[in-house]
Structure formats: C-alpha cells, structure tokens
SEKOL-890952 format. One record per residue (C-alpha): residue in one letter; x, y, z. Coordinates in steps of 0.25 Angstrom, whole numbers, plus 2048, in hexadecimal, padded with zeros to 3 digits. Layout:
N
<site r="A" u="X" v="Y" w="Z"/>
...
// end
This chain:
175
<site r="M" u="7D8" v="7EA" w="804"/>
<site r="H" u="7D9" v="7FA" w="803"/>
<site r="I" u="7E7" v="7FF" w="801"/>
<site r="I" u="7E9" v="80E" w="805"/>
<site r="I" u="7F6" v="814" w="800"/>
<site r="D" u="7FD" v="821" w="804"/>
<site r="G" u="800" v="824" w="7F5"/>
<site r="Y" u="80C" v="82E" w="7F6"/>
<site r="N" u="812" v="826" w="801"/>
<site r="L" u="812" v="81A" w="7F8"/>
<site r="I" u="818" v="822" w="7EC"/>
<site r="R" u="823" v="828" w="7F4"/>
<site r="Q" u="827" v="81B" w="7FB"/>
<site r="S" u="828" v="814" w="7ED"/>
<site r="I" u="834" v="815" w="7E4"/>
<site r="K" u="82A" v="811" w="7D9"/>
<site r="F" u="820" v="81C" w="7DB"/>
<site r="R" u="82A" v="827" w="7E0"/>
<site r="R" u="830" v="828" w="7D2"/>
<site r="F" u="822" v="82C" w="7CC"/>
<site r="E" u="820" v="836" w="7D7"/>
<site r="R" u="82D" v="83D" w="7D4"/>
<site r="Q" u="826" v="840" w="7C6"/>
<site r="S" u="819" v="845" w="7CD"/>
<site r="L" u="80F" v="841" w="7D8"/>
<site r="E" u="805" v="83D" w="7CE"/>
<site r="A" u="80F" v="834" w="7C7"/>
<site r="G" u="812" v="82D" w="7D4"/>
<site r="R" u="803" v="82C" w="7D7"/>
<site r="R" u="800" v="826" w="7C9"/>
<site r="A" u="80B" v="81C" w="7CB"/>
<site r="L" u="806" v="817" w="7D8"/>
<site r="I" u="7F8" v="816" w="7D4"/>
<site r="E" u="7FB" v="80E" w="7C7"/>
<site r="W" u="804" v="804" w="7D0"/>
<site r="L" u="7F8" v="803" w="7DA"/>
<site r="S" u="7EE" v="801" w="7CF"/>
<site r="Q" u="7F6" v="7F5" w="7CA"/>
<site r="Y" u="7F7" v="7EF" w="7D8"/>
<site r="R" u="7E8" v="7F2" w="7DA"/>
<site r="R" u="7E5" v="7EA" w="7CE"/>
<site r="L" u="7ED" v="7DE" w="7D3"/>
<site r="K" u="7E8" v="7DE" w="7E1"/>
<site r="H" u="7DA" v="7E6" w="7E1"/>
<site r="H" u="7DD" v="7ED" w="7EE"/>
<site r="R" u="7D6" v="7FA" w="7F1"/>
<site r="I" u="7E1" v="805" w="7F0"/>
<site r="T" u="7E0" v="813" w="7F5"/>
<site r="V" u="7EC" v="81D" w="7F3"/>
<site r="V" u="7EC" v="829" w="7FB"/>
<site r="F" u="7F4" v="835" w="7F6"/>
<site r="D" u="7F8" v="842" w="7FE"/>
<site r="G" u="7F2" v="84F" w="7F9"/>
<site r="W" u="7F4" v="857" w="806"/>
<site r="A" u="7FE" v="860" w="800"/>
<site r="G" u="7F9" v="864" w="7F2"/>
<site r="G" u="7ED" v="85C" w="7EF"/>
<site r="S" u="7DE" v="85E" w="7EE"/>
<site r="P" u="7D7" v="865" w="7FA"/>
<site r="H" u="7CF" v="858" w="7FB"/>
<site r="Q" u="7D2" v="84A" w="7FB"/>
<site r="E" u="7D0" v="844" w="7EE"/>
<site r="R" u="7CE" v="835" w="7EA"/>
<site r="D" u="7D0" v="82E" w="7DD"/>
<site r="Y" u="7CF" v="820" w="7D7"/>
<site r="L" u="7D9" v="81C" w="7CD"/>
<site r="S" u="7DC" v="80E" w="7C8"/>
<site r="G" u="7D4" v="807" w="7D3"/>
<site r="I" u="7DC" v="80F" w="7DE"/>
<site r="E" u="7D6" v="81A" w="7E7"/>
<site r="L" u="7DE" v="826" w="7E8"/>
<site r="I" u="7DC" v="830" w="7F3"/>
<site r="Y" u="7E3" v="83E" w="7F3"/>
<site r="S" u="7E3" v="845" w="800"/>
<site r="G" u="7DE" v="853" w="801"/>
<site r="L" u="7E6" v="860" w="803"/>
<site r="G" u="7EC" v="85F" w="811"/>
<site r="V" u="7E9" v="850" w="813"/>
<site r="K" u="7F4" v="846" w="813"/>
<site r="A" u="7F2" v="838" w="80D"/>
<site r="D" u="7F5" v="832" w="81A"/>
<site r="E" u="7E8" v="838" w="820"/>
<site r="I" u="7E0" v="832" w="815"/>
<site r="I" u="7E6" v="824" w="817"/>
<site r="K" u="7E4" v="825" w="826"/>
<site r="E" u="7D5" v="828" w="823"/>
<site r="I" u="7D3" v="81D" w="81A"/>
<site r="A" u="7DB" v="813" w="824"/>
<site r="A" u="7D2" v="818" w="830"/>
<site r="S" u="7C5" v="818" w="829"/>
<site r="T" u="7C4" v="80A" w="822"/>
<site r="D" u="7C2" v="7FC" w="827"/>
<site r="E" u="7C7" v="7F6" w="81A"/>
<site r="E" u="7D4" v="7EF" w="819"/>
<site r="I" u="7DE" v="7F9" w="816"/>
<site r="L" u="7ED" v="7F9" w="813"/>
<site r="V" u="7F4" v="807" w="814"/>
<site r="I" u="800" v="809" w="80B"/>
<site r="S" u="80A" v="814" w="811"/>
<site r="S" u="817" v="816" w="817"/>
<site r="D" u="813" v="821" w="81F"/>
<site r="R" u="814" v="81D" w="82E"/>
<site r="E" u="808" v="826" w="832"/>
<site r="I" u="7FE" v="81F" w="828"/>
<site r="T" u="803" v="811" w="82B"/>
<site r="S" u="802" v="812" w="83A"/>
<site r="F" u="7F4" v="819" w="839"/>
<site r="A" u="7EF" v="80D" w="830"/>
<site r="R" u="7F5" v="803" w="839"/>
<site r="R" u="7EE" v="809" w="845"/>
<site r="R" u="7E1" v="808" w="83D"/>
<site r="G" u="7E4" v="7F9" w="83B"/>
<site r="Q" u="7E8" v="7FB" w="82C"/>
<site r="A" u="7F3" v="7F4" w="825"/>
<site r="T" u="7FF" v="7FD" w="81F"/>
<site r="L" u="80A" v="7FB" w="816"/>
<site r="A" u="816" v="804" w="812"/>
<site r="S" u="816" v="809" w="804"/>
<site r="P" u="823" v="802" w="800"/>
<site r="E" u="81E" v="7F5" w="804"/>
<site r="F" u="810" v="7F7" w="7FD"/>
<site r="E" u="818" v="7FB" w="7F0"/>
<site r="M" u="820" v="7EE" w="7F1"/>
<site r="I" u="814" v="7E5" w="7F4"/>
<site r="V" u="80C" v="7EC" w="7E8"/>
<site r="N" u="818" v="7EA" w="7DF"/>
<site r="K" u="81A" v="7DC" w="7E2"/>
<site r="S" u="80B" v="7DA" w="7DF"/>
<site r="L" u="80C" v="7E1" w="7D2"/>
<site r="M" u="818" v="7D9" w="7CE"/>
<site r="K" u="812" v="7CB" w="7D2"/>
<site r="P" u="80F" v="7C1" w="7C7"/>
<site r="D" u="801" v="7BB" w="7C6"/>
<site r="F" u="806" v="7AD" w="7C6"/>
<site r="K" u="80F" v="7A5" w="7CF"/>
<site r="G" u="81C" v="7A4" w="7C9"/>
<site r="I" u="82A" v="79E" w="7CC"/>
<site r="Q" u="82D" v="7AB" w="7D5"/>
<site r="D" u="821" v="7A8" w="7DE"/>
<site r="E" u="825" v="799" w="7E0"/>
<site r="E" u="833" v="79E" w="7E4"/>
<site r="D" u="82D" v="7A8" w="7EE"/>
<site r="D" u="824" v="79C" w="7F4"/>
<site r="E" u="831" v="794" w="7F6"/>
<site r="E" u="838" v="7A0" w="7FD"/>
<site r="K" u="82B" v="7A1" w="807"/>
<site r="Y" u="82C" v="792" w="80B"/>
<site r="A" u="83B" v="793" w="80D"/>
<site r="R" u="839" v="79F" w="816"/>
<site r="R" u="82E" v="798" w="81E"/>
<site r="D" u="837" v="78C" w="821"/>
<site r="A" u="842" v="795" w="827"/>
<site r="V" u="844" v="795" w="836"/>
<site r="K" u="83E" v="7A0" w="83D"/>
<site r="K" u="845" v="7A7" w="849"/>
<site r="G" u="840" v="7B0" w="854"/>
<site r="P" u="832" v="7B2" w="85A"/>
<site r="S" u="826" v="7B3" w="850"/>
<site r="R" u="81F" v="7C0" w="850"/>
<site r="R" u="810" v="7C1" w="84D"/>
<site r="L" u="80A" v="7CD" w="845"/>
<site r="S" u="800" v="7D6" w="84C"/>
<site r="R" u="7F2" v="7D5" w="847"/>
<site r="A" u="7F3" v="7E2" w="840"/>
<site r="R" u="800" v="7DE" w="839"/>
<site r="K" u="7FA" v="7D1" w="834"/>
<site r="R" u="7EE" v="7D9" w="82E"/>
<site r="A" u="7F8" v="7E3" w="828"/>
<site r="E" u="800" v="7D7" w="822"/>
<site r="A" u="7F3" v="7D1" w="81C"/>
<site r="K" u="7EF" v="7DE" w="815"/>
<site r="I" u="7FD" v="7DF" w="80F"/>
<site r="R" u="7FD" v="7D1" w="80A"/>
<site r="K" u="7F0" v="7D4" w="802"/>
<site r="L" u="7F9" v="7DE" w="7FA"/>
// end
C-alpha cells in the first residue's frame, strides 16, 4: 500500500509534532520523518510525505528520499494539496491519503481512494509502534472483551457499508 501524507497538516494536527514545529519547521519535519521511518520499518508500506513550498520554497518541485520515505516539496506558488491530488488522480495502485483537509479527502474519495484524518492516522501508528511482538496477558483480555461484546443483544436495523467504504476500511485495517 502507498500512503500519501499531507505533511504540514499532520504536523499541525498532532500534539506530538506541534511542539517541534514551534522550535522550527525543520524540527517538525525531522520529528515527523523519524516517526514515520520507525513505522515504515515495522509495516513496510511505501510512504510519501508532501510538504507545502508555495509561499517560500524553491521555484521548482523538489524530491528527496530519507529513511525510506519519499519527500516532495511543492514548488513556489504550488500547494501540497495540488501535488496530492495529482498523485491520487494519476495512479491505479492502492493509495491511502492522510489529511484532515476536506478538499483533499473529498477529491481522493471521488477518485476511489481511501482517506484517513491526520489524528486518526497518528493514533493508529502510535498503537502499532507500542504493540509488543508477542501475545501477552493484555491481548487475552482484549479477546475476552471482543467475545463479550459479540454476544450482546443488538437493537435497531442493520446497516450495510457501501462498496467504497468497505474498500477504505480494508486499507485502513492494513495500517
């Protein structure tokens, strides 16, 4: 799976990375890339982070590759949103777009791509990074809770998910 991240959106939506950004934009980017590289080593997903360079960056789009993560800096006058939309529209591969920007997420969904809000992605990645490699007592307790909930009496009409939502949920489960 290819995960495309709106870099500054994730940094600014996160309590963890916002404190680094207060020091400098560079510190925020470094912290984000280090965190994502740990996740990439664990899950082996292809990750692309797109940063805005439209206000004060290079006149041309720049690409870099750091710790297994592709970094794209949009050119002067070009927003990261536009780059993310180009990537989402131009590929047939399985993509998950990470952004809390409504314009980006609605565009990606119209193109049949799955989306996830930045805080939700942060929570999922943090859980993955904290998970032990062995099945311990905590996991057994979680299994018991699942079975207890399954036996509960359900009320109201059932609701089926749309095909697009099922595909999106499948991609999110792969995280």
